C-alpha positions as CSV (number, residue, x, y, z in Angstrom):
1,X,10.4,47.9,51.8
2,X,9.5,44.1,51.8
3,X,6.9,42.1,53.5
4,X,7.7,38.8,55.2
5,X,5.1,36.7,56.9
6,X,4.8,33.2,58.3
7,X,2.7,30.5,56.8
8,X,-1.0,30.6,57.8
9,X,-1.9,28.1,60.5
10,X,-5.1,27.8,62.4
11,X,-3.6,28.6,65.8
12,X,-0.9,31.0,64.7
13,X,-0.6,34.6,63.8
14,X,1.3,36.4,61.0
15,X,4.2,38.7,61.8
16,X,4.0,41.7,59.6
17,X,7.6,42.5,59.1
18,X,8.2,45.6,57.0
19,X,11.9,45.8,56.7
20,X,13.0,49.2,55.5
21,X,16.5,50.3,54.6
22,X,18.0,53.8,54.6
23,X,20.1,55.1,51.8
24,X,20.6,58.6,50.6
25,X,18.1,59.0,47.7
26,X,20.5,60.8,45.4
27,X,23.5,63.2,45.6
28,X,25.7,65.3,43.3
29,X,29.1,66.7,43.2
30,X,30.7,69.7,41.6
31,X,31.1,69.0,37.9
32,X,33.7,70.1,35.4
33,X,32.6,71.0,31.9
34,X,34.1,67.9,30.4
35,X,32.0,65.6,32.6
36,X,28.9,66.0,30.5
37,X,27.0,67.8,33.4
38,X,23.8,68.0,31.3
39,X,23.5,64.2,31.1
40,X,24.3,63.8,34.8
41,X,21.8,66.5,35.9
42,X,19.2,65.1,33.6
43,X,19.7,61.7,35.3
44,X,19.2,63.3,38.7
45,X,15.9,64.9,37.6
46,X,14.7,61.7,35.9
47,X,15.4,59.8,39.1
48,X,13.5,62.4,41.1
49,X,10.6,62.0,38.6
50,X,10.6,58.2,39.1
51,X,11.7,57.6,35.5
52,X,14.4,55.0,36.4
53,X,15.0,53.4,33.0
54,X,15.6,56.9,31.5
55,X,17.8,57.8,34.5
56,X,20.0,54.8,33.8
57,X,20.4,55.9,30.2
58,X,21.3,59.5,31.2
59,X,23.9,58.3,33.8
60,X,25.3,55.9,31.2
61,X,25.7,58.9,28.8
62,X,27.5,60.8,31.5
63,X,29.8,57.8,32.1
64,X,30.5,57.4,28.4
65,X,31.7,61.0,28.3
66,X,33.8,60.6,31.5
67,X,34.4,57.0,32.6
68,X,35.8,58.0,36.0
69,X,32.6,59.9,37.0
70,X,32.1,58.2,40.4
71,X,28.8,60.0,41.2
72,X,27.3,58.9,37.9
73,X,28.0,55.3,38.8
74,X,26.6,55.9,42.3
75,X,23.4,57.3,41.0
76,X,23.0,54.8,38.3
77,X,23.4,52.2,41.0
78,X,20.4,53.7,42.9
79,X,18.3,53.7,39.7
80,X,19.1,50.0,39.2
81,X,18.0,49.4,42.8
82,X,14.6,51.0,42.1
83,X,14.3,48.7,39.1
84,X,15.2,45.7,41.3
85,X,18.3,45.1,39.1
86,X,20.5,44.3,42.1
87,X,23.3,42.5,40.3
88,X,23.9,45.6,38.1
89,X,23.5,47.9,41.1
90,X,26.3,45.9,42.9
91,X,28.5,46.3,39.8
92,X,27.9,50.1,39.6
93,X,28.5,50.6,43.4
94,X,31.7,48.5,43.2
95,X,33.0,50.7,40.4
96,X,32.0,53.9,42.3
97,X,33.9,52.5,45.4
98,X,36.9,51.7,43.2
99,X,37.0,55.3,42.1
100,X,36.2,56.7,45.6
101,X,37.0,54.2,48.4
102,X,35.4,56.5,51.0
103,X,32.0,56.7,49.2
104,X,29.7,55.8,52.1
105,X,26.6,56.0,50.0
106,X,27.8,53.4,47.6
107,X,28.7,51.0,50.4
108,X,25.2,51.6,51.8
109,X,23.5,51.0,48.5
110,X,25.6,47.9,47.7
111,X,24.8,46.6,51.1
112,X,21.1,47.1,50.4
113,X,21.5,45.3,47.1
114,X,23.2,42.3,48.8
115,X,20.4,42.3,51.4
116,X,17.7,42.2,48.7
117,X,19.5,39.3,47.1
118,X,19.6,37.4,50.4
119,X,23.4,37.8,50.6
120,X,23.4,39.2,54.1
121,X,27.0,38.4,55.1
122,X,28.1,40.6,52.2
123,X,25.6,43.3,53.2
124,X,27.0,43.2,56.8
125,X,30.5,43.6,55.4
126,X,29.5,46.7,53.5
127,X,27.7,48.3,56.4
128,X,30.6,47.6,58.7
129,X,32.9,49.3,56.2
130,X,30.7,52.4,56.4
131,X,31.1,52.3,60.2
132,X,34.9,52.0,60.0
133,X,34.8,55.3,58.1
134,X,32.0,57.0,60.1
135,X,31.1,55.4,63.5
136,X,28.1,57.7,63.8
137,X,26.2,56.7,60.7
138,X,22.8,55.6,62.0
139,X,21.8,54.2,58.6
140,X,24.6,51.7,58.6
141,X,23.7,50.5,62.1
142,X,20.0,50.2,61.2
143,X,20.6,48.4,57.9
144,X,23.2,46.1,59.5
145,X,20.6,45.3,62.1
146,X,18.2,44.2,59.4
147,X,20.8,42.0,57.8
148,X,21.7,40.4,61.2
149,X,18.1,39.8,61.9
150,X,17.7,38.1,58.5
151,X,20.5,35.7,59.6
152,X,19.0,35.2,63.0
153,X,21.8,37.0,64.7
154,X,19.5,38.4,67.3
155,X,22.0,39.8,69.8
156,X,23.8,41.6,67.0
157,X,20.6,43.0,65.6
158,X,19.4,44.3,69.0
159,X,22.8,46.0,69.5
160,X,22.8,47.6,66.1
161,X,19.2,48.9,66.5
162,X,20.3,50.3,69.8
163,X,23.2,52.2,68.2
164,X,20.8,53.4,65.4
165,X,18.5,54.9,68.1
166,X,21.4,56.5,69.9
167,X,23.1,57.9,66.8
168,X,19.8,58.8,65.2
169,X,18.3,60.7,68.1
170,X,17.9,63.7,65.8
171,X,15.7,61.8,63.3
172,X,12.1,62.6,62.7
173,X,9.7,60.6,64.9
174,X,8.5,58.5,62.0
175,X,11.9,57.1,61.2
176,X,12.9,56.6,64.8
177,X,9.6,54.7,65.4
178,X,10.6,52.3,62.6
179,X,13.8,51.4,64.5
180,X,11.9,50.7,67.7
181,X,9.4,48.6,65.8
182,X,12.1,46.5,64.2
183,X,13.9,46.1,67.5
184,X,10.6,45.0,68.9
185,X,10.3,42.3,66.2
186,X,13.6,40.8,67.3
187,X,12.4,40.6,70.9
188,X,9.1,39.1,69.6
189,X,11.0,36.4,67.6
190,X,12.8,35.5,70.8
191,X,9.5,35.4,72.8
192,X,10.6,38.3,75.0
193,X,7.1,39.7,74.9
194,X,7.4,42.4,77.5
195,X,10.5,43.9,75.8
196,X,8.8,43.6,72.5
197,X,5.7,45.4,73.7
198,X,7.9,48.1,75.3
199,X,9.5,48.8,71.9
200,X,6.2,48.8,70.1
201,X,4.8,51.2,72.7
202,X,7.8,53.5,72.0
203,X,7.1,53.3,68.3
204,X,3.5,54.2,68.8
205,X,4.3,57.0,71.2
206,X,6.5,58.5,68.4
207,X,4.1,57.8,65.6
208,X,0.5,57.2,66.6
209,X,-0.4,56.2,63.0
210,X,2.2,53.4,62.8
211,X,0.2,50.5,61.6
212,X,3.1,48.1,61.8
213,X,3.7,48.8,65.5
214,X,0.0,48.2,66.3
215,X,0.0,45.0,64.3
216,X,3.1,43.6,65.8
217,X,2.0,44.6,69.3
218,X,-1.2,42.7,68.7
219,X,0.9,39.6,67.8
220,X,2.9,40.0,71.1
221,X,-0.4,40.4,73.1
222,X,-1.7,37.3,71.4
223,X,1.4,35.3,72.3
224,X,0.8,36.3,75.9
225,X,-2.8,35.1,75.5
226,X,-4.0,38.7,76.2
227,X,-6.9,38.4,73.7
228,X,-8.6,41.6,74.6
229,X,-5.5,43.7,74.0
230,X,-4.7,41.8,70.8
231,X,-8.2,42.5,69.5
232,X,-7.9,46.2,70.4
233,X,-4.7,46.5,68.4
234,X,-6.1,44.7,65.4
235,X,-9.2,46.9,65.6
236,X,-6.9,49.9,65.5
237,X,-5.0,48.6,62.5
238,X,-8.3,48.1,60.7
239,X,-9.5,51.6,61.6
240,X,-6.6,52.9,59.7
241,X,-6.9,50.4,56.8
242,X,-10.2,48.4,56.6
243,X,-8.7,46.2,53.8
244,X,-5.6,45.1,55.8
245,X,-5.9,41.4,55.0
246,X,-3.4,40.1,57.6
247,X,-5.2,42.0,60.4
248,X,-8.6,40.7,59.3
249,X,-7.2,37.1,59.2
250,X,-5.6,37.3,62.6
251,X,-8.6,39.0,64.2
252,X,-10.7,36.2,62.8
253,X,-8.4,33.6,64.2
254,X,-8.7,35.2,67.7
255,X,-12.5,35.3,67.4
256,X,-12.3,31.6,66.5
257,X,-10.2,30.9,69.6
258,X,-12.7,32.8,71.8
259,X,-15.7,30.9,70.3
260,X,-17.0,34.0,68.4
261,X,-17.8,31.9,65.3
262,X,-19.9,34.4,63.4
263,X,-17.3,37.2,63.9
264,X,-14.6,34.8,62.9
265,X,-16.4,33.8,59.7
266,X,-17.0,37.4,58.8
267,X,-13.4,38.4,59.3
268,X,-12.1,35.4,57.4
269,X,-14.5,36.0,54.5
270,X,-13.3,39.7,54.3
271,X,-9.7,38.6,54.6
272,X,-10.1,36.2,51.7
273,X,-11.7,38.8,49.6
274,X,-8.8,41.3,50.3
275,X,-6.1,38.7,49.6
276,X,-7.8,37.9,46.3
277,X,-8.2,41.5,45.3
278,X,-4.6,42.2,46.2
279,X,-3.4,39.2,44.1
280,X,-2.1,37.2,47.0
281,X,-3.6,33.9,45.8
282,X,-1.7,31.5,48.1
283,X,-2.9,33.4,51.1
284,X,-6.4,33.5,49.6
285,X,-6.5,29.8,49.2
286,X,-5.1,29.1,52.7
287,X,-7.7,31.5,54.2
288,X,-10.5,29.8,52.3
289,X,-9.3,26.4,53.6
290,X,-9.5,27.8,57.2
291,X,-12.9,29.2,56.5
292,X,-14.1,25.9,55.1
293,X,-12.9,24.0,58.2
294,X,-14.6,26.6,60.4
295,X,-17.9,26.4,58.6
296,X,-17.9,22.7,58.0
297,X,-16.0,21.0,60.9
298,X,-14.9,17.4,60.2
299,X,-17.4,16.1,62.8
300,X,-20.2,17.5,60.7
301,X,-19.1,15.9,57.4
302,X,-20.9,12.6,56.8
């Protein structure tokens, strides 16, 4: 997952967009003896253990023994994704698709790689190819919705998230909550606050510990100038994670707007500390600038 958030401004709030994608973690096929099954199976275990560099080496060994081993390419592709080596992941997925044109998992993983590289039109093409083969694949709808949202194709994103909800009705509540949350973000970006809040409510009903949904609902309440509800949701986020820097920052900004200067200063100080501890130095500097302006207004500077 990746985090996208707007620039810090005194009157604004951050949107905490956690954009997830769904791919099958790994898979296998029946192996003939001449396909170096030991290397392939070793690669699968190394992947499960999080040893992605070693998994790449094992899958490469399997490919060296059998160059048309489609699943070895597919799983090496996933290992490259875990290493953020998206160009190589695309190359491996393309080879896997060449060997098996109906390999849905490789289309999904290649689409993810394109999305991570910001090449969302290519990602959409891959997800659409999945849906030509299987019109019920909720992962392709969801991932395509993310790519459409990245391109500001709001209507298409909403439609794809709706299909993901319909086709993924069997999903566990946590995953389904993520789809509602992401659809809510599209509505929020369009300033359709009531629809956004409805979706965040659905996400929270499915997953009462969903920090993203509480945070994003707080942003929607803030845009509606419902300060009390926004503060309640940020309080809920911070009850789950007291070091949530974005929630501290935004709660501090609301306190500033309400004239609760001591509370605003306390929240901004804690937010700055959290940003610094987490290595987000740009956010730290911007928060400190806000704090300085709050503590030393221009009218008080001689």
